[in-house]
BALOBA-1460 file (C-alpha; in Angstrom, 3 decimals):
// residues 110
<rec num="1" residu="m" x="60.705" y="2.170" z="-11.401"/>
<rec num="2" residu="s" x="58.225" y="1.413" z="-8.736"/>
<rec num="3" residu="r" x="55.474" y="3.797" z="-7.658"/>
<rec num="4" residu="q" x="55.715" y="4.972" z="-4.347"/>
<rec num="5" residu="a" x="52.629" y="6.714" z="-2.409"/>
<rec num="6" residu="f" x="53.249" y="9.310" z="0.036"/>
<rec num="7" residu="p" x="52.693" y="8.452" z="3.704"/>
<rec num="8" residu="g" x="49.143" y="8.723" z="4.643"/>
<rec num="9" residu="t" x="47.873" y="8.819" z="1.152"/>
<rec num="10" residu="t" x="45.394" y="5.910" z="1.630"/>
<rec num="11" residu="f" x="44.152" y="7.677" z="4.766"/>
<rec num="12" residu="i" x="43.518" y="10.791" z="2.852"/>
<rec num="13" residu="q" x="41.812" y="8.756" z="0.049"/>
<rec num="14" residu="r" x="39.535" y="7.233" z="2.440"/>
<rec num="15" residu="m" x="38.693" y="10.388" z="4.512"/>
<rec num="16" residu="s" x="37.720" y="12.168" z="1.174"/>
<rec num="17" residu="i" x="35.475" y="9.316" z="0.233"/>
<rec num="18" residu="f" x="33.967" y="9.372" z="3.755"/>
<rec num="19" residu="v" x="33.436" y="12.950" z="3.548"/>
<rec num="20" residu="l" x="31.635" y="12.800" z="-0.027"/>
<rec num="21" residu="m" x="29.492" y="9.829" z="1.142"/>
<rec num="22" residu="t" x="28.398" y="11.803" z="4.505"/>
<rec num="23" residu="g" x="27.698" y="14.791" z="2.450"/>
<rec num="24" residu="l" x="25.519" y="12.917" z="0.022"/>
<rec num="25" residu="l" x="23.512" y="11.266" z="2.678"/>
<rec num="26" residu="a" x="23.097" y="14.447" z="4.570"/>
<rec num="27" residu="g" x="21.683" y="15.900" z="1.392"/>
<rec num="28" residu="c" x="19.052" y="12.860" z="1.112"/>
<rec num="29" residu="a" x="18.194" y="13.241" z="4.643"/>
<rec num="30" residu="a" x="17.486" y="17.316" z="4.534"/>
<rec num="31" residu="r" x="14.859" y="16.659" z="1.771"/>
<rec num="32" residu="p" x="12.360" y="13.950" z="2.867"/>
<rec num="33" residu="m" x="10.972" y="11.681" z="0.205"/>
<rec num="34" residu="e" x="7.450" y="12.774" z="-0.757"/>
<rec num="35" residu="g" x="6.342" y="9.285" z="-1.839"/>
<rec num="36" residu="v" x="4.073" y="8.007" z="-4.528"/>
<rec num="37" residu="p" x="0.576" y="9.114" z="-4.350"/>
<rec num="38" residu="p" x="-1.760" y="6.270" z="-4.184"/>
<rec num="39" residu="s" x="-3.775" y="5.164" z="-7.270"/>
<rec num="40" residu="p" x="-7.232" y="6.496" z="-7.486"/>
<rec num="41" residu="n" x="-8.196" y="2.935" z="-8.500"/>
<rec num="42" residu="a" x="-6.876" y="1.309" z="-5.328"/>
<rec num="43" residu="r" x="-10.266" y="0.987" z="-3.756"/>
<rec num="44" residu="l" x="-11.315" y="-0.713" z="-6.661"/>
<rec num="45" residu="y" x="-8.602" y="-3.319" z="-6.451"/>
<rec num="46" residu="a" x="-9.178" y="-3.748" z="-2.779"/>
<rec num="47" residu="y" x="-12.938" y="-4.386" z="-3.584"/>
<rec num="48" residu="l" x="-12.149" y="-7.080" z="-6.177"/>
<rec num="49" residu="v" x="-9.988" y="-8.716" z="-4.191"/>
<rec num="50" residu="a" x="-12.352" y="-8.735" z="-1.224"/>
<rec num="51" residu="h" x="-15.235" y="-10.017" z="-3.646"/>
<rec num="52" residu="g" x="-12.948" y="-12.836" z="-4.936"/>
<rec num="53" residu="m" x="-12.545" y="-13.881" z="-1.334"/>
<rec num="54" residu="a" x="-15.861" y="-13.943" z="-0.666"/>
<rec num="55" residu="r" x="-16.696" y="-15.916" z="-3.481"/>
<rec num="56" residu="g" x="-14.000" y="-18.420" z="-2.581"/>
<rec num="57" residu="a" x="-15.432" y="-18.475" z="1.038"/>
<rec num="58" residu="l" x="-18.908" y="-19.334" z="-0.571"/>
<rec num="59" residu="m" x="-17.565" y="-21.890" z="-3.102"/>
<rec num="60" residu="g" x="-15.561" y="-23.514" z="-0.372"/>
<rec num="61" residu="g" x="-18.751" y="-24.047" z="1.775"/>
<rec num="62" residu="r" x="-17.319" y="-21.633" z="4.626"/>
<rec num="63" residu="i" x="-20.659" y="-19.329" z="4.393"/>
<rec num="64" residu="t" x="-24.019" y="-21.062" z="5.290"/>
<rec num="65" residu="a" x="-27.037" y="-20.572" z="3.394"/>
<rec num="66" residu="q" x="-28.685" y="-18.318" z="5.725"/>
<rec num="67" residu="n" x="-25.657" y="-16.000" z="5.695"/>
<rec num="68" residu="v" x="-25.597" y="-15.670" z="1.958"/>
<rec num="69" residu="p" x="-28.238" y="-12.996" z="1.598"/>
<rec num="70" residu="k" x="-26.079" y="-10.734" z="4.151"/>
<rec num="71" residu="l" x="-22.989" y="-11.442" z="2.154"/>
<rec num="72" residu="i" x="-24.792" y="-10.161" z="-1.041"/>
<rec num="73" residu="s" x="-25.991" y="-7.088" z="0.589"/>
<rec num="74" residu="l" x="-22.684" y="-6.210" z="1.956"/>
<rec num="75" residu="d" x="-20.960" y="-7.049" z="-1.424"/>
<rec num="76" residu="h" x="-23.290" y="-4.673" z="-3.022"/>
<rec num="77" residu="d" x="-22.939" y="-1.901" z="-0.285"/>
<rec num="78" residu="a" x="-19.048" y="-2.246" z="-0.912"/>
<rec num="79" residu="q" x="-19.509" y="-2.162" z="-4.590"/>
<rec num="80" residu="k" x="-21.649" y="1.028" z="-4.565"/>
<rec num="81" residu="a" x="-19.500" y="2.757" z="-1.719"/>
<rec num="82" residu="v" x="-16.252" y="2.053" z="-4.144"/>
<rec num="83" residu="l" x="-17.972" y="3.548" z="-7.400"/>
<rec num="84" residu="n" x="-19.033" y="6.342" z="-5.212"/>
<rec num="85" residu="a" x="-15.453" y="7.161" z="-3.765"/>
<rec num="86" residu="m" x="-14.014" y="6.688" z="-7.510"/>
<rec num="87" residu="r" x="-16.367" y="9.092" z="-8.817"/>
<rec num="88" residu="l" x="-16.257" y="12.196" z="-6.143"/>
<rec num="89" residu="q" x="-12.790" y="11.396" z="-4.679"/>
<rec num="90" residu="t" x="-13.492" y="12.904" z="-1.342"/>
<rec num="91" residu="s" x="-12.034" y="11.797" z="1.839"/>
<rec num="92" residu="s" x="-15.693" y="11.269" z="3.285"/>
<rec num="93" residu="e" x="-16.309" y="8.626" z="0.196"/>
<rec num="94" residu="n" x="-13.081" y="7.147" z="0.566"/>
<rec num="95" residu="r" x="-13.829" y="6.511" z="4.342"/>
<rec num="96" residu="k" x="-17.077" y="5.001" z="3.586"/>
<rec num="97" residu="a" x="-15.750" y="2.728" z="0.827"/>
<rec num="98" residu="d" x="-12.956" y="1.578" z="3.288"/>
<rec num="99" residu="a" x="-15.403" y="0.744" z="5.899"/>
<rec num="100" residu="a" x="-17.619" y="-1.074" z="3.361"/>
<rec num="101" residu="i" x="-14.967" y="-3.130" z="2.344"/>
<rec num="102" residu="a" x="-13.647" y="-3.879" z="5.786"/>
<rec num="103" residu="a" x="-17.361" y="-5.046" z="6.543"/>
<rec num="104" residu="l" x="-17.442" y="-7.223" z="3.609"/>
<rec num="105" residu="l" x="-14.005" y="-8.951" z="4.584"/>
<rec num="106" residu="t" x="-15.273" y="-9.424" z="8.225"/>
<rec num="107" residu="s" x="-18.385" y="-11.077" z="7.283"/>
<rec num="108" residu="f" x="-16.753" y="-14.046" z="6.080"/>
<rec num="109" residu="s" x="-13.346" y="-14.174" z="7.601"/>
<rec num="110" residu="s" x="-14.477" y="-15.053" z="10.930"/>
């Protein structure tokens, strides 16, 4: 005996799936994602990458001898700012650390 479907059964099944999926998506949209908080060590990682890039620029000869003291000073300032930001965890210290890392990066990237 063959199995016969009622007329319109596939339409009803498809509409049921459509309504179910729409409901699930609407539920996801109603509660926005809160995201993952940044790591407290993120600025340290950024500093270490910038430090490595400065080292590579120095070893590659892209930094002249007269610019080395400035690079060392900027690197030291960035290191201190990052350590302060990690210790204090304030938005003011975080901005100072970001600015110090940016100054270090721009010193050898131009």
